[in-house]
N, C-alpha and C positions, 0 to 999 in steps of 0.2 A: 716617240709622245705620244703620252695619252689623249685619249679622248676628249677626257673636259680643257686640257690646254691645246687640241685642234680645232674647238670652238671657241677659246677669247680669243684670239689672233685673227685680224681685221683678210678677210682674203684681200688679194689687191687689185685693182679695177684697174680693167682694160683700158690698151694704151690704142689710138684710133691712128692712120697719120693717111694721108694721100698722095700721092704720087702728085708731082711736080717738076716743070723743066725740063721736060722730053715727053713726046709725042708720041713713046713706047720705053718702057725699062726691058733689062735683062734680070731674068728669077735666076741665080743662081745656088748652083748642090754646095757653093760652101764662098764665104764670106773673103774671095780674093780673084781679084780680078779678070786671073786665066783658070777660073775653075768652067766648069760644064757648065753650060747654061741649057734651064731645064725647064723653062717656060717664060714670057711678058707679061708687063702689069701695062695696063693702056693708061694715059695723064689723067688725073682727077680720078682716080681708083679710087675706094676707100681699103686700108688694108688692118690689118689686126697685126700688132707691135709687137713681139718679145724682145725687151730691154735686157733680158740677160742674156742673148746670144748675137753678142755685136763684136766688129771685129773692129778698128781704126778708121776703114773706111768705108763700111757696111754692117746691114742688123739684118736677123729675118724678121720676116714679116709672110701671115696668111692676108693673101688677093682675098676678095669674094668670089674665086675659081674654089678657093678650099688647097691646090695645092701652093705648101711654102715652100721658101727663098728665103736666098741673102739678095739685098736691091740696096745700091751703092747710099749714102747718106744722104749724097749732094739732089737726090733727086724725092729726095721722106720733106714733108713736111708733117709733122707732129699738130693736128685735132683737137683744139679746146674744145672736151666738154663740160 
């Protein structure tokens, strides 16, 4: 793709979500229920959502801490901006 075509394509807006339904949820290394837990995210914490990295039950997020991973979709509400 040349430079002119790159400028013509609009950038996707970032999608933000909020953790709901539990006081703290596990942040996993992969989008699997038995994947290694790499951290946690507190309830009502805002996260940046990457919809391109999703499984049936998990979605890839980056919390305010900056350390990304997968959270169960049932604990995520998409924030409308």
